[in-house]
N, C-alpha and C positions, 0 to 999 in steps of 0.2 A: 517562542511559546511562553504564555504566561507562567509565572512561578506557581500559581494555583493549579493549572492543568498539569504541570510537571510533576506536582506532588501526588496526583492520584494515578498517574500511569504505573502500571503494574508491568514491569519488564521481567518479572519471574524470580524463581520458578513459580509456576501456577499449578496447584493441585487439580487434577482431572477426575471425573467430569465436573464441570461448572453447572450447578443446578439453575434451573429457569429463574428462580427467585434471586440468586446471586447475579446472574446475567442481567436481568431486569433492573436491578438496583445499581449496577455498574453503569449500564448504558444511560440510565436516567441522570446519574452523577455527571457522566460525560456530557450529555446534552444540555446540562445546566451551566456548564463551564463557558467562559467567553470564547467566542470563535477565533481560531488562529488563522489570520488571513494568509499567512505564509504557507499553510498546509497545502494549498492548491497549486503551488509551484515546485518544480524541481530544476536544478541547474542543468543546462544543456552541456553534456560531457564533451560533445564535439566542439562547441564554441562557448567557453565558460562566461563570456561576457553577456550571455543570454540565459533566460529561464524558459522552461516550458509550462504553459498554463494548463495543468493536468484537468482542472474542472471543465474548461471549455473543450479540451480534446475529447474527454470522455462523453460530454453531452453530445458532440457531433458524431461520435462513434455510435452512441445509443440512437440517435436520430437518422443514421444511415447517410450522413453527409460526408463521410470520409471513407475512402477505400482501405480495406484491410483483408488480411488473410487470417482465417480462423485456424488455430492449431491447438493440439493438445500439448501444453507445456509441461515437461517433466518436473515434478515436485522434488526439491531438494532443500534442505535446511543448511547446507555447507556454507553459503554466503554469509549467513548470520550466526553460524555455529548453533543452530537450533537442534534440540534433541528431546526425545520423549523417553524418559526412564522411569519405569514403574508406573506410578499414577500421577506424573507431573510433566509439564513442558517447561524447558529452561532454554537459555541461550548463553552464549559465551560472553566473557567480560567485555563491557563496553557496548553490548547488543542494545538497540534502541527500540525494538518492536514491542509494542504494548501487548503482551501475550494474554492478559485478562480480556482486552478487547477482542483479540482473535479467538479466544474460547467462547466469548459472549456474542460473537458477531450475529447481526440480524440475518434471518434466512435468506432475504433477497440480495445479500451481499456475498454469501458463501461461494456460490458458483459464478459470480460475476467474473467476466474475463479480465485477465491481466492486461496491461498495456506494455507492449514490447516494441521498441524502435529498432528498425534496421539501420543502424548508424554505419557510415563508411568502414568503420573498424569492426563491425559485427553486431550481433544481436544484444540488446540490453533491456531488461525489464525496468521500467521507470515507474510503475504502479502496481502494487499487488502484494507487498511483503506481508501484510496481515492475512491475506488469503492464502498465501503459501503456508504460513504457519498453521492456519486452520485446516488446510488440506492434510498437513502432517498429523494434526490431532485427529482428523477423521480417518487417517490411514489411507488417503487417496494417492495414487501415484502420478496423477496429471491434473492439471487445472486449465480450463479454457483460456486461451490467450489471442489477443488481437495483434497481429504483426503489421506494423505500419511503416511504410518507407519513410526514410528521413526526410526526403524531398517533400513530402505531404504534410510535414508538421510546421512548415515555415509560417503559416498563419497563427500558429500557437506559440511562436517564439517571442518572448518579451524582453527588451533590454534590461539588464541588471539594475541600472539606475531607476528605471520606471518602476519596477517591482519593489525594490527597496523604498522607494519614496511613497509607495502606497500601502505599506504594511506597518 
């Protein structure tokens, strides 16, 4: 991540509610930042020498090119120590979720499904931490989730060296 974009990330606490003007200004600032190419990849926890191309995976889910099971994923902030206290959302020390983005999230992203992979060792959410934070802000108890079999993500796995050379 560029130093400029890391300087504007608001990891909390963030006062709630965020006004439409504040949200618009924050989203405009994010849009003006240089694109972080690494944002579209997450390390494959089952085979760490590979990354998963999240952007391609999400695009194919949206296009109906990939089988998945739609479930209501329980919302919990425990993984990131997210909490809403009084009129703010905050996270534990070392938390990296941009809480201002979660509070300002565009309407078309709020209920977008999470991406959960059914790895051999169990289910793991690989995309959607900001949507989980937003669900907590909105006091929702579930978020739609696409459960994808690990075997089905093979075309989206990219060798570490290839990803790191491209970013």
